[in-house]
C-alpha positions as a printed Julia matrix, in Angstrom:
417×3 Matrix{Float64}:
 60.5   174.58  -148.93
 62.39  177.79  -149.67
 59.52  178.79  -151.97
 56.88  178.41  -149.24
 55.02  181.74  -148.91
 55.59  183.64  -145.68
 51.89  183.39  -144.77
 52.09  179.58  -144.87
 55.13  179.32  -142.58
 55.06  178.71  -138.85
 55.95  182.09  -137.3
 58.28  181.75  -134.3
 58.83  184.92  -132.27
 61.77  185.36  -129.88
 60.86  187.75  -127.04
 62.43  188.98  -123.83
 64.36  191.78  -122.16
 67.33  193.56  -123.66
 70.59  191.64  -123.41
 68.89  188.37  -122.45
 70.57  186.88  -125.5
 67.57  186.66  -127.84
 69.66  187.3   -130.94
 72.33  184.84  -129.81
 69.72  182.13  -129.31
 68.23  182.94  -132.73
 71.68  182.49  -134.29
 72.22  179.24  -132.41
 68.82  177.82  -133.43
 69.19  178.81  -137.09
 72.88  177.94  -137.31
 73.43  181.32  -139.0
 74.61  184.77  -138.01
 71.11  186.02  -138.67
 71.01  188.68  -135.97
 73.65  191.16  -134.83
 74.81  190.4   -131.29
 76.57  192.67  -128.85
 77.16  193.16  -125.14
 75.38  196.5   -125.54
 71.75  196.28  -124.45
 69.25  197.14  -127.18
 71.33  196.1   -130.19
 68.2   194.78  -131.94
 66.23  197.93  -132.79
 63.65  196.49  -135.21
 62.13  193.05  -135.7
 64.34  190.84  -137.88
 62.6   188.26  -140.1
 64.21  185.17  -141.6
 62.4   182.56  -143.69
 64.13  179.23  -143.4
 63.76  175.47  -142.97
 63.95  174.44  -139.33
 64.17  170.7   -138.86
 62.26  168.77  -137.7
 59.46  171.37  -138.06
 59.79  172.44  -141.71
 59.39  175.91  -143.29
 59.29  178.62  -140.61
 59.59  182.36  -140.2
 62.03  183.25  -137.42
 61.41  186.68  -135.84
 63.94  188.35  -133.54
 62.38  191.24  -131.61
 63.67  194.3   -129.71
 63.81  194.11  -125.92
 60.44  194.47  -124.23
 62.09  196.74  -121.64
 63.49  199.26  -124.15
 63.53  202.86  -122.97
 62.86  206.38  -124.24
 60.69  207.58  -127.13
 62.31  205.22  -129.64
 62.12  202.43  -127.1
 58.35  202.9   -126.84
 58.05  202.58  -130.61
 60.2   199.44  -130.59
 58.07  197.89  -127.85
 54.99  198.61  -129.94
 56.62  196.8   -132.89
 57.41  193.87  -130.61
 53.79  193.65  -129.46
 52.66  193.7   -133.11
 54.8   190.61  -133.7
 52.79  188.82  -131.0
 49.74  189.08  -133.23
 51.38  186.95  -135.93
 53.41  184.52  -133.77
 52.28  180.89  -133.92
 54.9   180.02  -131.3
 56.55  182.34  -128.77
 59.91  181.83  -127.08
 60.6   183.9   -123.97
 64.36  184.24  -123.59
 65.37  184.78  -119.94
 68.88  185.63  -118.75
 69.57  182.69  -116.42
 72.3   184.65  -114.64
 69.75  187.33  -113.65
 66.5   185.41  -113.38
 62.92  186.04  -114.43
 61.72  189.63  -114.04
 58.36  191.39  -113.92
 58.69  192.2   -117.65
 59.21  188.49  -118.39
 56.13  187.54  -116.38
 54.06  190.17  -118.19
 55.07  188.61  -121.51
 53.96  185.19  -120.26
 50.57  186.65  -119.36
 50.27  188.1   -122.89
 51.15  184.71  -124.4
 48.41  183.1   -122.34
 45.85  185.79  -123.09
 46.48  185.45  -126.81
 46.54  181.65  -126.57
 50.03  181.45  -128.1
 51.94  178.21  -127.41
 55.17  179.25  -125.71
 58.41  178.08  -124.12
 60.45  179.79  -121.43
 64.09  179.49  -122.51
 66.72  180.26  -119.87
 69.82  181.35  -121.78
 73.44  181.6   -120.54
 73.34  178.37  -118.53
 77.11  178.2   -119.08
 77.34  180.97  -116.46
 75.54  178.9   -113.81
 77.18  176.63  -111.29
 74.52  173.93  -111.55
 74.83  171.18  -114.11
 72.12  172.06  -116.64
 73.45  169.98  -119.51
 70.78  168.67  -121.83
 68.36  171.52  -121.24
 67.03  170.33  -117.88
 65.86  172.84  -115.28
 68.34  173.1   -112.36
 67.03  173.02  -108.78
 65.63  176.33  -107.58
 65.33  177.91  -111.03
 62.58  177.96  -113.62
 59.39  175.95  -113.78
 58.52  172.52  -115.06
 58.57  172.64  -118.83
 61.19  175.41  -119.04
 64.38  174.68  -120.91
 67.95  175.81  -120.19
 70.35  176.48  -123.05
 73.58  178.21  -123.84
 73.86  180.13  -127.08
 77.64  180.14  -126.55
 78.27  176.42  -126.0
 75.12  175.33  -127.95
 74.13  173.22  -124.95
 70.39  172.41  -125.1
 69.88  173.92  -128.58
 69.03  170.59  -130.25
 66.43  169.83  -127.58
 65.09  173.38  -127.94
 64.45  172.83  -131.64
 62.68  169.56  -130.87
 60.54  171.3   -128.26
 59.65  174.04  -130.75
 58.52  171.42  -133.26
 56.39  169.72  -130.59
 54.59  173.01  -129.9
 53.46  173.48  -133.49
 49.71  173.06  -133.84
 49.52  173.9   -137.55
 48.13  171.1   -139.67
 49.05  171.52  -143.32
 46.05  169.4   -144.32
 43.54  171.25  -142.15
 42.84  174.21  -144.43
 42.66  174.12  -148.2
 42.06  177.04  -150.5
 39.9   175.26  -153.03
 40.87  171.57  -153.23
 38.02  170.46  -150.96
 35.48  172.11  -153.29
 36.45  170.17  -156.42
 37.05  166.62  -157.62
 39.91  165.06  -159.61
 39.65  165.87  -163.34
 37.3   168.81  -162.74
 37.73  171.93  -164.85
 38.27  175.16  -162.89
 38.36  178.48  -164.73
 40.4   181.31  -163.23
 39.65  184.84  -164.43
 42.64  187.16  -164.03
 42.62  190.73  -165.39
 45.83  192.16  -166.78
 45.63  195.92  -166.25
 47.82  198.8   -165.11
 47.78  197.51  -161.54
 48.86  193.95  -162.46
 52.53  193.11  -161.75
 54.68  192.82  -164.86
 55.58  189.31  -165.92
 54.0   187.37  -163.06
 50.83  186.38  -161.26
 50.14  187.63  -157.75
 50.41  185.26  -154.78
 46.67  184.42  -154.36
 46.51  183.36  -158.0
 49.67  181.27  -157.74
 48.51  179.51  -154.58
 45.07  178.78  -156.0
 46.56  177.22  -159.13
 48.87  175.08  -157.0
 45.99  173.86  -154.82
 43.93  172.94  -157.89
 46.84  170.95  -159.32
 47.34  169.15  -156.0
 43.66  168.13  -156.17
 44.41  166.5   -159.58
 41.98  168.88  -161.26
 42.55  171.0   -164.38
 42.72  174.76  -164.51
 42.15  177.16  -167.37
 43.47  180.7   -166.8
 41.96  183.51  -168.88
 41.52  187.26  -168.9
 37.99  188.58  -168.46
 38.0   189.6   -172.15
 38.41  185.95  -173.22
 36.04  184.38  -170.7
 32.96  184.07  -172.92
 34.91  182.45  -175.75
 36.63  180.08  -173.32
 33.35  178.89  -171.8
 31.97  178.17  -175.27
 35.08  176.21  -176.27
 35.15  173.96  -173.21
 33.68  170.51  -173.86
 31.87  170.61  -170.51
 30.78  173.06  -167.86
 33.48  174.04  -165.38
 33.07  172.78  -161.84
 33.95  176.25  -160.55
 34.86  179.72  -161.8
 37.16  181.84  -159.6
 37.55  185.49  -160.48
 39.51  188.52  -159.44
 37.1   190.69  -157.47
 37.6   193.73  -159.69
 35.7   192.09  -162.56
 33.09  190.3   -160.43
 30.1   191.97  -162.11
 31.18  191.24  -165.68
 32.17  187.65  -164.89
 28.9   186.94  -163.07
 26.92  188.14  -166.08
 28.8   185.78  -168.41
 29.04  182.64  -166.28
 25.87  180.46  -166.46
 23.82  180.53  -163.26
 24.24  176.79  -162.74
 28.04  177.12  -162.62
 29.45  177.9   -159.15
 31.26  181.24  -158.97
 33.45  182.8   -156.29
 36.54  185.01  -155.98
 40.13  184.69  -154.82
 39.57  186.99  -151.85
 36.5   185.05  -150.72
 38.52  181.83  -150.82
 41.24  183.49  -148.76
 38.71  184.77  -146.23
 37.66  181.18  -145.64
 41.27  179.96  -145.71
 42.14  182.4   -142.92
 39.1   181.31  -140.9
 36.99  184.47  -140.97
 34.49  184.05  -143.81
 31.26  184.2   -141.79
 32.33  187.37  -139.94
 33.31  189.22  -143.1
 30.14  188.15  -144.92
 28.08  189.59  -142.09
 30.2   192.75  -142.16
 29.31  193.52  -145.77
 25.71  194.31  -144.79
 26.99  197.38  -142.9
 27.38  199.1   -146.27
 23.64  199.81  -146.23
 23.88  201.58  -142.87
 26.62  204.1   -143.71
 25.7   207.77  -143.45
 27.27  211.08  -144.48
 30.56  211.7   -142.7
 31.19  208.07  -141.69
 34.78  206.86  -142.07
 35.68  203.53  -143.66
 39.12  202.02  -143.02
 40.59  200.2   -146.01
 43.44  197.96  -144.89
 45.9   195.83  -146.84
 48.23  193.2   -145.47
 51.08  194.08  -147.81
 52.77  197.19  -149.14
 53.13  197.86  -152.85
 53.52  200.7   -155.31
 50.15  202.36  -155.87
 48.89  202.62  -159.43
 46.49  205.23  -160.81
 43.59  202.72  -160.64
 44.66  201.01  -157.42
 41.81  198.91  -156.07
 42.3   199.8   -152.41
 42.78  203.55  -152.62
 40.88  204.4   -155.81
 38.34  201.84  -157.0
 36.87  200.72  -153.69
 36.3   204.26  -152.37
 34.62  205.19  -155.66
 32.38  202.11  -155.67
 31.4   202.58  -152.01
 30.46  206.22  -152.54
 28.46  205.41  -155.68
 26.63  202.53  -153.99
 25.74  204.43  -150.83
 25.26  207.87  -152.41
 26.79  209.21  -149.21
 29.74  211.47  -148.43
 32.01  208.77  -147.0
 35.49  209.48  -145.62
 38.32  206.97  -146.03
 41.45  206.02  -144.1
 44.12  203.6   -145.33
 46.67  201.26  -143.73
 49.01  198.69  -145.24
 51.58  196.11  -144.22
 52.04  195.52  -140.51
 50.14  198.68  -139.54
 46.67  198.01  -138.17
 45.13  200.45  -135.67
 44.76  199.4   -132.05
 41.8   201.78  -131.75
 39.12  201.24  -134.4
 36.49  203.47  -132.8
 36.82  206.2   -135.48
 35.6   203.78  -138.16
 32.14  202.51  -139.06
 33.49  199.7   -141.23
 36.81  197.98  -141.94
 37.36  196.7   -145.46
 40.37  194.36  -145.58
 42.18  192.72  -148.46
 42.16  188.92  -148.75
 45.17  188.75  -146.43
 47.29  186.48  -148.62
 50.48  187.98  -147.15
 49.3   187.57  -143.53
 49.38  184.31  -141.67
 46.16  182.9   -140.24
 46.86  184.05  -136.68
 47.36  187.69  -137.67
 44.31  187.77  -139.94
 42.18  186.28  -137.17
 43.61  188.85  -134.76
 42.53  191.7   -137.03
 39.03  190.28  -137.38
 38.75  189.71  -133.63
 40.11  193.18  -132.91
 37.35  194.66  -135.06
 34.57  192.54  -133.61
 35.69  193.13  -130.02
 35.37  196.87  -130.66
 31.98  196.38  -132.36
 33.3   197.61  -135.71
 32.09  195.4   -138.61
 34.78  194.05  -140.93
 34.52  192.69  -144.46
 36.94  192.13  -147.32
 37.45  193.33  -150.88
 35.83  190.43  -152.73
 32.82  190.12  -150.45
 32.14  193.85  -150.52
 32.39  193.99  -154.31
 30.09  190.97  -154.65
 27.59  192.64  -152.31
 27.71  195.88  -154.31
 27.05  193.93  -157.49
 24.16  191.99  -155.96
 25.9   188.63  -156.36
 27.14  187.85  -152.87
 24.56  185.08  -152.37
 25.8   183.42  -155.51
 29.5   183.94  -154.77
 29.32  182.19  -151.4
 27.0   179.46  -152.68
 29.91  177.02  -152.74
 29.85  177.21  -148.92
 26.31  176.06  -147.95
 26.48  177.13  -144.28
 27.62  180.64  -145.21
 25.0   180.91  -147.96
 22.27  179.92  -145.5
 23.44  182.6   -143.07
 23.39  185.22  -145.81
 19.94  184.12  -146.96
 18.61  185.09  -143.56
 19.7   188.7   -144.16
 16.8   191.11  -143.73
 17.58  192.89  -147.0
 17.53  191.12  -150.34
 20.26  191.9   -152.84
 18.98  194.34  -155.4
 22.23  194.74  -157.28
 24.18  197.75  -158.43
 25.76  198.6   -161.75
 29.16  200.26  -161.48
């Protein structure tokens, strides 16, 4: 479980006012001194992340956040960081100081939880300071609402029940979404095409490739991993046609030319778009490429941060390919990691990475944020397939999506880059 990727963990955010005891409750729940605690309000100045196993739930990401009532210029920035955490929280815990009571700021957080459809618990901390008998996490008369839970981070009263209540809130079904296993059968051959260039990490495969291999193995199928330079030879040496070829988007055009038309072909980023629940929206977004005009700005956004190489796909290759395809003077903006603009009005199109480092909730938030502001969004693999005139083929493994694309007013004419 310790090797479970962050994006596949249940994200549990601890929210509330300064000095409500959020960090103390985090430490009590995790059984570790994860967060620094102090009597001084505002001790937590940045979100603190901890990947761990939380029984009986399983692998989780615990997130301790700054107080929602922080003050001053830095306080405003910290509150913004806290609100960003809401976009990736699968479960929210509102920590209320039981000795003070629920405040307007606490109620505003509850309204945000409801608006974002985040399962949440109201946790009244410091019940050891109350006169009423709140042992076992039950709400004392006159305080809280039905369903709230009272705990003490000091005495650990109610902490066991709190963990059980957290587990009961989880709505994530590990069997609900599969990367590729539902597209193949046991004993099928699946060929993965992975370039090794200056941008590839030394000595390892990147997370999307690792997760895809694991999902294929769990489906009891067989995988052959090759570089694009060995693909043709590999296909000739196989004793049967592969059930599926999955390629890195950067070599989509070359791979499509070499893989027989009767062999299904897709990319890692297209699989991840489906895995995160946004494939139809990002397929539709790719068509916006034909409507770009001189001076339009395209936002290229990545869910992780990494050292940029001279031929980085996000900042170098994609801008070049977009400009060559459109023959327009396109401007580009870039974001990475947790940064994603609240205001997308300056952009005509958002091009996002596959989102392997983002959990499903945050990736869906980014897609919804774009669509709500009427800014089309697509992703790396889909855009590259569209530029190469092979998008219809690359989503052919998903019949409903392929049918939607087939209804597009403009046929794919292809483009050589």
